[in-house]
Structure formats: C-alpha cells, structure tokens
SEVOGU-485770 format. One record per atom (N, C-alpha, C): atom name; x, y, z. Coordinates in nm, 2 decimals, m for minus. Layout:
BEGIN
<drentor CA, X X, Y Y, Z Z>
...
***
This chain:
BEGIN
<drentor N, X m4.43, Y 2.33, Z m4.28>
<drentor CA, X m4.56, Y 2.27, Z m4.27>
<drentor C, X m4.55, Y 2.13, Z m4.21>
<drentor N, X m4.66, Y 2.10, Z m4.14>
<drentor CA, X m4.67, Y 1.96, Z m4.09>
<drentor C, X m4.71, Y 1.87, Z m4.20>
<drentor N, X m4.64, Y 1.75, Z m4.20>
<drentor CA, X m4.68, Y 1.65, Z m4.29>
<drentor C, X m4.77, Y 1.55, Z m4.22>
<drentor N, X m4.89, Y 1.58, Z m4.20>
<drentor CA, X m4.98, Y 1.50, Z m4.13>
<drentor C, X m5.06, Y 1.41, Z m4.23>
<drentor N, X m5.05, Y 1.28, Z m4.22>
<drentor CA, X m5.12, Y 1.19, Z m4.31>
<drentor C, X m5.24, Y 1.13, Z m4.23>
<drentor N, X m5.36, Y 1.15, Z m4.28>
<drentor CA, X m5.47, Y 1.09, Z m4.21>
<drentor C, X m5.48, Y 0.94, Z m4.25>
<drentor N, X m5.51, Y 0.86, Z m4.15>
<drentor CA, X m5.52, Y 0.72, Z m4.17>
<drentor C, X m5.65, Y 0.69, Z m4.25>
<drentor N, X m5.63, Y 0.60, Z m4.35>
<drentor CA, X m5.75, Y 0.55, Z m4.42>
<drentor C, X m5.74, Y 0.40, Z m4.45>
<drentor N, X m5.83, Y 0.36, Z m4.53>
<drentor CA, X m5.85, Y 0.21, Z m4.55>
<drentor C, X m5.72, Y 0.15, Z m4.61>
<drentor N, X m5.65, Y 0.23, Z m4.69>
<drentor CA, X m5.53, Y 0.17, Z m4.76>
<drentor C, X m5.40, Y 0.19, Z m4.68>
<drentor N, X m5.40, Y 0.28, Z m4.58>
<drentor CA, X m5.27, Y 0.30, Z m4.51>
<drentor C, X m5.27, Y 0.26, Z m4.36>
<drentor N, X m5.39, Y 0.21, Z m4.31>
<drentor CA, X m5.39, Y 0.19, Z m4.17>
<drentor C, X m5.30, Y 0.08, Z m4.12>
<drentor N, X m5.28, Y m0.02, Z m4.21>
<drentor CA, X m5.20, Y m0.14, Z m4.17>
<drentor C, X m5.05, Y m0.09, Z m4.15>
<drentor N, X m5.00, Y m0.02, Z m4.25>
<drentor CA, X m4.86, Y 0.03, Z m4.24>
<drentor C, X m4.85, Y 0.12, Z m4.12>
<drentor N, X m4.94, Y 0.21, Z m4.10>
<drentor CA, X m4.94, Y 0.31, Z m3.99>
<drentor C, X m4.95, Y 0.24, Z m3.86>
<drentor N, X m5.03, Y 0.13, Z m3.85>
<drentor CA, X m5.04, Y 0.06, Z m3.73>
<drentor C, X m4.91, Y m0.02, Z m3.69>
<drentor N, X m4.84, Y m0.07, Z m3.80>
<drentor CA, X m4.71, Y m0.13, Z m3.78>
<drentor C, X m4.61, Y m0.04, Z m3.73>
<drentor N, X m4.62, Y 0.09, Z m3.77>
<drentor CA, X m4.53, Y 0.20, Z m3.72>
<drentor C, X m4.57, Y 0.26, Z m3.59>
<drentor N, X m4.67, Y 0.20, Z m3.53>
<drentor CA, X m4.72, Y 0.25, Z m3.40>
<drentor C, X m4.78, Y 0.39, Z m3.40>
<drentor N, X m4.85, Y 0.42, Z m3.50>
<drentor CA, X m4.91, Y 0.55, Z m3.51>
<drentor C, X m5.05, Y 0.54, Z m3.44>
<drentor N, X m5.08, Y 0.64, Z m3.35>
<drentor CA, X m5.20, Y 0.63, Z m3.27>
<drentor C, X m5.32, Y 0.65, Z m3.36>
<drentor N, X m5.32, Y 0.73, Z m3.46>
<drentor CA, X m5.43, Y 0.75, Z m3.54>
<drentor C, X m5.48, Y 0.62, Z m3.61>
<drentor N, X m5.38, Y 0.53, Z m3.64>
<drentor CA, X m5.41, Y 0.40, Z m3.70>
<drentor C, X m5.49, Y 0.32, Z m3.60>
<drentor N, X m5.45, Y 0.32, Z m3.47>
<drentor CA, X m5.53, Y 0.25, Z m3.37>
<drentor C, X m5.67, Y 0.30, Z m3.35>
<drentor N, X m5.68, Y 0.43, Z m3.36>
<drentor CA, X m5.81, Y 0.50, Z m3.35>
<drentor C, X m5.90, Y 0.45, Z m3.47>
<drentor N, X m5.84, Y 0.44, Z m3.59>
<drentor CA, X m5.91, Y 0.40, Z m3.71>
<drentor C, X m5.95, Y 0.25, Z m3.69>
<drentor N, X m5.87, Y 0.17, Z m3.64>
<drentor CA, X m5.90, Y 0.03, Z m3.62>
<drentor C, X m6.01, Y 0.01, Z m3.52>
<drentor N, X m6.01, Y 0.09, Z m3.41>
<drentor CA, X m6.12, Y 0.08, Z m3.31>
<drentor C, X m6.25, Y 0.13, Z m3.37>
<drentor N, X m6.24, Y 0.24, Z m3.45>
<drentor CA, X m6.36, Y 0.29, Z m3.51>
<drentor C, X m6.42, Y 0.19, Z m3.61>
<drentor N, X m6.34, Y 0.13, Z m3.69>
<drentor CA, X m6.38, Y 0.04, Z m3.80>
<drentor C, X m6.42, Y m0.10, Z m3.75>
<drentor N, X m6.35, Y m0.15, Z m3.65>
<drentor CA, X m6.37, Y m0.29, Z m3.61>
<drentor C, X m6.43, Y m0.32, Z m3.48>
<drentor N, X m6.47, Y m0.21, Z m3.41>
<drentor CA, X m6.53, Y m0.23, Z m3.27>
<drentor C, X m6.65, Y m0.32, Z m3.28>
<drentor N, X m6.74, Y m0.30, Z m3.37>
<drentor CA, X m6.86, Y m0.38, Z m3.38>
<drentor C, X m6.83, Y m0.52, Z m3.40>
<drentor N, X m6.73, Y m0.55, Z m3.49>
<drentor CA, X m6.69, Y m0.69, Z m3.51>
<drentor C, X m6.64, Y m0.75, Z m3.39>
<drentor N, X m6.54, Y m0.69, Z m3.32>
<drentor CA, X m6.48, Y m0.74, Z m3.20>
<drentor C, X m6.59, Y m0.76, Z m3.09>
<drentor N, X m6.67, Y m0.66, Z m3.08>
<drentor CA, X m6.78, Y m0.67, Z m2.97>
<drentor C, X m6.87, Y m0.79, Z m3.00>
<drentor N, X m6.91, Y m0.81, Z m3.13>
<drentor CA, X m6.99, Y m0.92, Z m3.16>
<drentor C, X m6.93, Y m1.05, Z m3.13>
<drentor N, X m6.80, Y m1.07, Z m3.17>
<drentor CA, X m6.73, Y m1.19, Z m3.14>
<drentor C, X m6.72, Y m1.22, Z m2.99>
<drentor N, X m6.68, Y m1.12, Z m2.92>
<drentor CA, X m6.67, Y m1.13, Z m2.77>
<drentor C, X m6.80, Y m1.16, Z m2.70>
<drentor N, X m6.91, Y m1.10, Z m2.74>
<drentor CA, X m7.04, Y m1.12, Z m2.68>
<drentor C, X m7.09, Y m1.26, Z m2.72>
<drentor N, X m7.05, Y m1.31, Z m2.84>
<drentor CA, X m7.10, Y m1.44, Z m2.88>
<drentor C, X m7.02, Y m1.55, Z m2.80>
<drentor N, X m6.89, Y m1.52, Z m2.77>
<drentor CA, X m6.81, Y m1.61, Z m2.70>
<drentor C, X m6.83, Y m1.61, Z m2.55>
<drentor N, X m6.87, Y m1.49, Z m2.49>
<drentor CA, X m6.90, Y m1.48, Z m2.35>
<drentor C, X m7.05, Y m1.47, Z m2.34>
<drentor N, X m7.13, Y m1.58, Z m2.34>
<drentor CA, X m7.27, Y m1.57, Z m2.34>
<drentor C, X m7.33, Y m1.54, Z m2.20>
<drentor N, X m7.44, Y m1.47, Z m2.21>
<drentor CA, X m7.51, Y m1.44, Z m2.08>
<drentor C, X m7.43, Y m1.37, Z m1.98>
<drentor N, X m7.34, Y m1.29, Z m2.02>
<drentor CA, X m7.25, Y m1.22, Z m1.92>
<drentor C, X m7.32, Y m1.09, Z m1.88>
<drentor N, X m7.37, Y m1.09, Z m1.75>
<drentor CA, X m7.43, Y m0.97, Z m1.70>
<drentor C, X m7.34, Y m0.86, Z m1.66>
<drentor N, X m7.21, Y m0.90, Z m1.63>
<drentor CA, X m7.11, Y m0.81, Z m1.59>
<drentor C, X m7.05, Y m0.75, Z m1.72>
<drentor N, X m7.09, Y m0.64, Z m1.76>
<drentor CA, X m7.04, Y m0.59, Z m1.89>
<drentor C, X m6.90, Y m0.54, Z m1.88>
<drentor N, X m6.85, Y m0.52, Z m1.75>
<drentor CA, X m6.71, Y m0.48, Z m1.73>
<drentor C, X m6.62, Y m0.58, Z m1.78>
<drentor N, X m6.65, Y m0.71, Z m1.77>
<drentor CA, X m6.57, Y m0.82, Z m1.81>
<drentor C, X m6.56, Y m0.82, Z m1.96>
<drentor N, X m6.67, Y m0.79, Z m2.03>
<drentor CA, X m6.68, Y m0.78, Z m2.18>
<drentor C, X m6.59, Y m0.66, Z m2.22>
<drentor N, X m6.61, Y m0.55, Z m2.16>
<drentor CA, X m6.53, Y m0.43, Z m2.20>
<drentor C, X m6.38, Y m0.46, Z m2.18>
<drentor N, X m6.34, Y m0.52, Z m2.07>
<drentor CA, X m6.20, Y m0.56, Z m2.04>
<drentor C, X m6.15, Y m0.65, Z m2.15>
<drentor N, X m6.23, Y m0.74, Z m2.20>
<drentor CA, X m6.19, Y m0.83, Z m2.30>
<drentor C, X m6.17, Y m0.76, Z m2.43>
<drentor N, X m6.26, Y m0.67, Z m2.46>
<drentor CA, X m6.25, Y m0.59, Z m2.59>
<drentor C, X m6.12, Y m0.50, Z m2.58>
<drentor N, X m6.09, Y m0.44, Z m2.47>
<drentor CA, X m5.97, Y m0.36, Z m2.45>
<drentor C, X m5.85, Y m0.45, Z m2.47>
<drentor N, X m5.85, Y m0.57, Z m2.42>
<drentor CA, X m5.74, Y m0.67, Z m2.44>
<drentor C, X m5.72, Y m0.70, Z m2.58>
<drentor N, X m5.83, Y m0.71, Z m2.66>
<drentor CA, X m5.81, Y m0.74, Z m2.80>
<drentor C, X m5.74, Y m0.63, Z m2.87>
<drentor N, X m5.78, Y m0.50, Z m2.85>
<drentor CA, X m5.72, Y m0.39, Z m2.92>
<drentor C, X m5.57, Y m0.37, Z m2.87>
<drentor N, X m5.55, Y m0.40, Z m2.74>
<drentor CA, X m5.41, Y m0.40, Z m2.69>
<drentor C, X m5.32, Y m0.50, Z m2.76>
<drentor N, X m5.38, Y m0.62, Z m2.78>
<drentor CA, X m5.30, Y m0.73, Z m2.85>
<drentor C, X m5.28, Y m0.69, Z m3.00>
<drentor N, X m5.38, Y m0.63, Z m3.06>
<drentor CA, X m5.36, Y m0.58, Z m3.20>
<drentor C, X m5.25, Y m0.48, Z m3.20>
<drentor N, X m5.25, Y m0.39, Z m3.11>
<drentor CA, X m5.14, Y m0.28, Z m3.10>
<drentor C, X m5.00, Y m0.34, Z m3.08>
<drentor N, X m4.99, Y m0.44, Z m2.99>
<drentor CA, X m4.86, Y m0.50, Z m2.95>
<drentor C, X m4.81, Y m0.59, Z m3.06>
<drentor N, X m4.90, Y m0.65, Z m3.14>
<drentor CA, X m4.86, Y m0.75, Z m3.24>
<drentor C, X m4.88, Y m0.71, Z m3.38>
<drentor N, X m4.90, Y m0.58, Z m3.40>
<drentor CA, X m4.93, Y m0.54, Z m3.54>
<drentor C, X m4.81, Y m0.56, Z m3.63>
<drentor N, X m4.69, Y m0.56, Z m3.58>
<drentor CA, X m4.58, Y m0.59, Z m3.67>
<drentor C, X m4.57, Y m0.73, Z m3.72>
<drentor N, X m4.64, Y m0.82, Z m3.66>
<drentor CA, X m4.64, Y m0.96, Z m3.70>
<drentor C, X m4.75, Y m0.99, Z m3.81>
<drentor N, X m4.84, Y m0.89, Z m3.83>
<drentor CA, X m4.94, Y m0.91, Z m3.93>
<drentor C, X m4.89, Y m0.90, Z m4.07>
<drentor N, X m4.93, Y m0.99, Z m4.16>
<drentor CA, X m4.90, Y m0.98, Z m4.30>
<drentor C, X m5.03, Y m1.01, Z m4.38>
<drentor N, X m5.06, Y m0.91, Z m4.46>
<drentor CA, X m5.18, Y m0.93, Z m4.54>
<drentor C, X m5.25, Y m0.80, Z m4.58>
<drentor N, X m5.37, Y m0.81, Z m4.63>
<drentor CA, X m5.44, Y m0.69, Z m4.67>
<drentor C, X m5.56, Y m0.67, Z m4.57>
<drentor N, X m5.65, Y m0.58, Z m4.61>
<drentor CA, X m5.76, Y m0.54, Z m4.52>
<drentor C, X m5.85, Y m0.66, Z m4.48>
<drentor N, X m5.88, Y m0.75, Z m4.58>
<drentor CA, X m5.96, Y m0.86, Z m4.55>
<drentor C, X m5.89, Y m0.96, Z m4.46>
<drentor N, X m5.77, Y m0.98, Z m4.47>
<drentor CA, X m5.69, Y m1.06, Z m4.38>
<drentor C, X m5.69, Y m1.00, Z m4.24>
<drentor N, X m5.68, Y m0.87, Z m4.24>
<drentor CA, X m5.68, Y m0.80, Z m4.11>
<drentor C, X m5.81, Y m0.82, Z m4.03>
<drentor N, X m5.92, Y m0.82, Z m4.11>
<drentor CA, X m6.05, Y m0.84, Z m4.04>
<drentor C, X m6.06, Y m0.98, Z m3.98>
<drentor N, X m6.01, Y m1.08, Z m4.06>
<drentor CA, X m6.00, Y m1.22, Z m4.00>
<drentor C, X m5.91, Y m1.23, Z m3.89>
<drentor N, X m5.80, Y m1.16, Z m3.90>
<drentor CA, X m5.70, Y m1.17, Z m3.79>
<drentor C, X m5.75, Y m1.11, Z m3.66>
<drentor N, X m5.82, Y m0.99, Z m3.67>
<drentor CA, X m5.87, Y m0.93, Z m3.55>
<drentor C, X m5.98, Y m1.01, Z m3.49>
<drentor N, X m6.06, Y m1.08, Z m3.58>
<drentor CA, X m6.17, Y m1.16, Z m3.53>
<drentor C, X m6.12, Y m1.29, Z m3.45>
<drentor N, X m6.01, Y m1.34, Z m3.50>
<drentor CA, X m5.94, Y m1.46, Z m3.43>
<drentor C, X m5.89, Y m1.41, Z m3.30>
<drentor N, X m5.82, Y m1.30, Z m3.30>
<drentor CA, X m5.77, Y m1.25, Z m3.17>
<drentor C, X m5.88, Y m1.23, Z m3.07>
<drentor N, X m5.99, Y m1.17, Z m3.12>
<drentor CA, X m6.11, Y m1.15, Z m3.03>
<drentor C, X m6.16, Y m1.28, Z m2.97>
<drentor N, X m6.17, Y m1.38, Z m3.06>
<drentor CA, X m6.22, Y m1.52, Z m3.02>
<drentor C, X m6.13, Y m1.58, Z m2.91>
<drentor N, X m6.00, Y m1.57, Z m2.94>
<drentor CA, X m5.91, Y m1.63, Z m2.84>
<drentor C, X m5.90, Y m1.55, Z m2.71>
<drentor N, X m5.91, Y m1.42, Z m2.71>
<drentor CA, X m5.91, Y m1.34, Z m2.59>
<drentor C, X m6.04, Y m1.37, Z m2.51>
<drentor N, X m6.15, Y m1.38, Z m2.58>
<drentor CA, X m6.28, Y m1.41, Z m2.51>
<drentor C, X m6.28, Y m1.55, Z m2.45>
<drentor N, X m6.22, Y m1.64, Z m2.52>
<drentor CA, X m6.21, Y m1.78, Z m2.47>
<drentor C, X m6.12, Y m1.78, Z m2.35>
<drentor N, X m6.01, Y m1.71, Z m2.35>
<drentor CA, X m5.93, Y m1.70, Z m2.23>
<drentor C, X m6.00, Y m1.64, Z m2.11>
<drentor N, X m6.08, Y m1.54, Z m2.14>
<drentor CA, X m6.15, Y m1.47, Z m2.03>
<drentor C, X m6.26, Y m1.57, Z m1.98>
<drentor N, X m6.32, Y m1.65, Z m2.07>
<drentor CA, X m6.42, Y m1.74, Z m2.02>
<drentor C, X m6.36, Y m1.85, Z m1.94>
<drentor N, X m6.24, Y m1.90, Z m1.98>
<drentor CA, X m6.17, Y m2.00, Z m1.90>
<drentor C, X m6.13, Y m1.94, Z m1.76>
<drentor N, X m6.09, Y m1.82, Z m1.76>
<drentor CA, X m6.06, Y m1.75, Z m1.63>
<drentor C, X m6.18, Y m1.74, Z m1.54>
<drentor N, X m6.29, Y m1.71, Z m1.60>
<drentor CA, X m6.42, Y m1.70, Z m1.52>
<drentor C, X m6.45, Y m1.84, Z m1.46>
<drentor N, X m6.44, Y m1.94, Z m1.55>
<drentor CA, X m6.47, Y m2.08, Z m1.50>
<drentor C, X m6.38, Y m2.12, Z m1.39>
<drentor N, X m6.25, Y m2.09, Z m1.41>
<drentor CA, X m6.15, Y m2.13, Z m1.31>
<drentor C, X m6.17, Y m2.06, Z m1.18>
<drentor N, X m6.20, Y m1.94, Z m1.18>
<drentor CA, X m6.22, Y m1.86, Z m1.06>
<drentor C, X m6.36, Y m1.89, Z m1.00>
<drentor N, X m6.45, Y m1.92, Z m1.08>
<drentor CA, X m6.59, Y m1.95, Z m1.04>
<drentor C, X m6.64, Y m1.84, Z m0.94>
<drentor N, X m6.62, Y m1.72, Z m0.99>
<drentor CA, X m6.67, Y m1.61, Z m0.90>
<drentor C, X m6.82, Y m1.60, Z m0.90>
<drentor N, X m6.88, Y m1.64, Z m1.01>
<drentor CA, X m7.03, Y m1.63, Z m1.02>
<drentor C, X m7.07, Y m1.77, Z m1.05>
<drentor N, X m7.13, Y m1.84, Z m0.95>
<drentor CA, X m7.17, Y m1.98, Z m0.97>
<drentor C, X m7.27, Y m2.00, Z m1.08>
<drentor N, X m7.37, Y m1.90, Z m1.09>
<drentor CA, X m7.47, Y m1.91, Z m1.19>
<drentor C, X m7.41, Y m1.89, Z m1.33>
<drentor N, X m7.31, Y m1.80, Z m1.34>
<drentor CA, X m7.25, Y m1.78, Z m1.47>
<drentor C, X m7.17, Y m1.91, Z m1.51>
<drentor N, X m7.11, Y m1.98, Z m1.41>
<drentor CA, X m7.04, Y m2.10, Z m1.44>
<drentor C, X m7.13, Y m2.21, Z m1.49>
<drentor N, X m7.25, Y m2.22, Z m1.42>
<drentor CA, X m7.34, Y m2.32, Z m1.47>
<drentor C, X m7.40, Y m2.29, Z m1.61>
<drentor N, X m7.43, Y m2.17, Z m1.63>
<drentor CA, X m7.48, Y m2.13, Z m1.77>
<drentor C, X m7.37, Y m2.15, Z m1.87>
<drentor N, X m7.25, Y m2.11, Z m1.84>
<drentor CA, X m7.14, Y m2.12, Z m1.93>
<drentor C, X m7.11, Y m2.27, Z m1.96>
<drentor N, X m7.12, Y m2.35, Z m1.86>
<drentor CA, X m7.09, Y m2.50, Z m1.88>
<drentor C, X m7.20, Y m2.55, Z m1.97>
<drentor N, X m7.33, Y m2.52, Z m1.94>
<drentor CA, X m7.44, Y m2.56, Z m2.03>
<drentor C, X m7.42, Y m2.51, Z m2.17>
<drentor N, X m7.37, Y m2.39, Z m2.19>
<drentor CA, X m7.35, Y m2.34, Z m2.32>
<drentor C, X m7.25, Y m2.42, Z m2.40>
<drentor N, X m7.14, Y m2.45, Z m2.33>
<drentor CA, X m7.04, Y m2.53, Z m2.40>
<drentor C, X m7.09, Y m2.67, Z m2.44>
<drentor N, X m7.17, Y m2.73, Z m2.35>
<drentor CA, X m7.23, Y m2.86, Z m2.38>
<drentor C, X m7.33, Y m2.84, Z m2.50>
<drentor N, X m7.41, Y m2.74, Z m2.50>
<drentor CA, X m7.50, Y m2.71, Z m2.61>
<drentor C, X m7.42, Y m2.69, Z m2.74>
<drentor N, X m7.32, Y m2.61, Z m2.74>
<drentor CA, X m7.24, Y m2.59, Z m2.86>
<drentor C, X m7.18, Y m2.72, Z m2.91>
<drentor N, X m7.13, Y m2.81, Z m2.82>
<drentor CA, X m7.07, Y m2.93, Z m2.86>
<drentor C, X m7.18, Y m3.02, Z m2.92>
<drentor N, X m7.29, Y m3.03, Z m2.86>
<drentor CA, X m7.40, Y m3.12, Z m2.91>
<drentor C, X m7.44, Y m3.07, Z m3.05>
<drentor N, X m7.45, Y m2.93, Z m3.06>
<drentor CA, X m7.49, Y m2.88, Z m3.19>
<drentor C, X m7.39, Y m2.91, Z m3.30>
<drentor N, X m7.26, Y m2.90, Z m3.27>
<drentor CA, X m7.16, Y m2.93, Z m3.36>
<drentor C, X m7.16, Y m3.07, Z m3.41>
<drentor N, X m7.18, Y m3.16, Z m3.31>
<drentor CA, X m7.19, Y m3.30, Z m3.34>
<drentor C, X m7.31, Y m3.33, Z m3.43>
<drentor N, X m7.42, Y m3.27, Z m3.39>
<drentor CA, X m7.55, Y m3.29, Z m3.47>
<drentor C, X m7.53, Y m3.24, Z m3.62>
<drentor N, X m7.46, Y m3.13, Z m3.64>
<drentor CA, X m7.43, Y m3.08, Z m3.77>
<drentor C, X m7.34, Y m3.18, Z m3.85>
<drentor N, X m7.24, Y m3.23, Z m3.77>
<drentor CA, X m7.16, Y m3.33, Z m3.83>
<drentor C, X m7.23, Y m3.45, Z m3.88>
<drentor N, X m7.33, Y m3.50, Z m3.79>
<drentor CA, X m7.41, Y m3.61, Z m3.83>
<drentor C, X m7.49, Y m3.58, Z m3.95>
<drentor N, X m7.55, Y m3.47, Z m3.96>
<drentor CA, X m7.63, Y m3.43, Z m4.07>
<drentor C, X m7.55, Y m3.43, Z m4.20>
<drentor N, X m7.43, Y m3.38, Z m4.19>
<drentor CA, X m7.34, Y m3.38, Z m4.30>
<drentor C, X m7.31, Y m3.52, Z m4.36>
<drentor N, X m7.28, Y m3.61, Z m4.27>
<drentor CA, X m7.25, Y m3.75, Z m4.31>
<drentor C, X m7.37, Y m3.82, Z m4.36>
<drentor N, X m7.48, Y m3.79, Z m4.30>
<drentor CA, X m7.61, Y m3.86, Z m4.34>
<drentor C, X m7.64, Y m3.81, Z m4.48>
<drentor N, X m7.63, Y m3.68, Z m4.51>
<drentor CA, X m7.66, Y m3.63, Z m4.64>
<drentor C, X m7.56, Y m3.68, Z m4.75>
<drentor N, X m7.44, Y m3.70, Z m4.71>
<drentor CA, X m7.34, Y m3.75, Z m4.81>
<drentor C, X m7.33, Y m3.90, Z m4.82>
<drentor N, X m7.43, Y m3.96, Z m4.77>
<drentor CA, X m7.44, Y m4.11, Z m4.78>
<drentor C, X m7.33, Y m4.18, Z m4.71>
<drentor N, X m7.28, Y m4.13, Z m4.61>
<drentor CA, X m7.18, Y m4.20, Z m4.53>
<drentor C, X m7.24, Y m4.24, Z m4.40>
<drentor N, X m7.34, Y m4.33, Z m4.42>
<drentor CA, X m7.42, Y m4.37, Z m4.30>
<drentor C, X m7.34, Y m4.45, Z m4.20>
<drentor N, X m7.24, Y m4.52, Z m4.23>
<drentor CA, X m7.16, Y m4.59, Z m4.13>
<drentor C, X m7.09, Y m4.50, Z m4.04>
<drentor N, X m7.04, Y m4.38, Z m4.09>
<drentor CA, X m6.98, Y m4.28, Z m4.01>
<drentor C, X m7.09, Y m4.22, Z m3.92>
<drentor N, X m7.21, Y m4.19, Z m3.98>
<drentor CA, X m7.32, Y m4.13, Z m3.91>
<drentor C, X m7.36, Y m4.22, Z m3.79>
<drentor N, X m7.37, Y m4.35, Z m3.81>
<drentor CA, X m7.41, Y m4.44, Z m3.70>
<drentor C, X m7.30, Y m4.45, Z m3.59>
<drentor N, X m7.17, Y m4.44, Z m3.64>
<drentor CA, X m7.06, Y m4.44, Z m3.54>
<drentor C, X m7.06, Y m4.32, Z m3.46>
<drentor N, X m7.09, Y m4.20, Z m3.52>
<drentor CA, X m7.10, Y m4.08, Z m3.44>
<drentor C, X m7.21, Y m4.09, Z m3.34>
<drentor N, X m7.32, Y m4.15, Z m3.38>
<drentor CA, X m7.44, Y m4.16, Z m3.28>
<drentor C, X m7.40, Y m4.25, Z m3.16>
<drentor N, X m7.31, Y m4.34, Z m3.18>
<drentor CA, X m7.28, Y m4.43, Z m3.07>
<drentor C, X m7.19, Y m4.35, Z m2.96>
<drentor N, X m7.14, Y m4.23, Z m3.00>
<drentor CA, X m7.07, Y m4.16, Z m2.90>
<drentor C, X m7.15, Y m4.11, Z m2.78>
<drentor N, X m7.28, Y m4.10, Z m2.81>
<drentor CA, X m7.37, Y m4.06, Z m2.70>
<drentor C, X m7.41, Y m4.17, Z m2.62>
***
C-alpha cells in the first residue's frame, strides 16, 4: 500500500521543509489571500495585474526555496510569509520606479510613499503629544 499522508495544519511545515508538493499546495490554498492582500497594499494603484501576479508567484517561490530556514509554529509561519510578501512587493515597486516604464504609475507611487511617510510622522506626533512629550512633538514638527 501507498503511505500517502495528506498535508494538514499540523504537518505542513515539516512537509514543506522536505519539499513535498502537497505542502506547497496547502500553503498556497491557506495563505494566498494574505499574500495577495500584502502585495496589493504594497503595490498601490497597479493597473497591470500581471506584475502583482508575478510578485505573488515570487513570494511562494521564495517560501519553497527557503522553507528549510524557517523555525517556528503556524503563527510564526503566517508572519514569516507576510514579511516575505512585503519585501518582494517592495522590491517589485523599486524595480518599477527604477525602470519608470509607466510614468503615471511612477508619479502615483511616489505620491503614495510621501503620503505614507507623512501619515507615519503624523501618528508619531500624536503619540508624543498624547504622552505629554511636547518637546519631542515640537521638534518633529520642525522637520517640515
């Protein structure tokens, strides 16, 4: 008889480390929505969905190639794959900006980065203002 073990929530990490294809299928099935969400959030306003799909494929390829380096449980795996997706999408975004294939996408992406930076600094200001660190708050405001 064949000793076929179906991949499940408790065995997929070990099977992925042993390069079992059913483990990769399980990871894609379980984590595709997470990876897609992270990639779409990092690559804003991307009309060319082929670039997004290529990035998602790169994420799962990186998971497959680096599975033996992963140490942890299922929750750690979810964080690990989200970080890989974030870095792959950021690399793709840098590549798009460097190539400047689509000038409109470049302008929108640049504005998006500035918006994210301003929003992060604003949140930092609110944090220091709430915690009565007004001298730091006013120092941050002078950066503008």
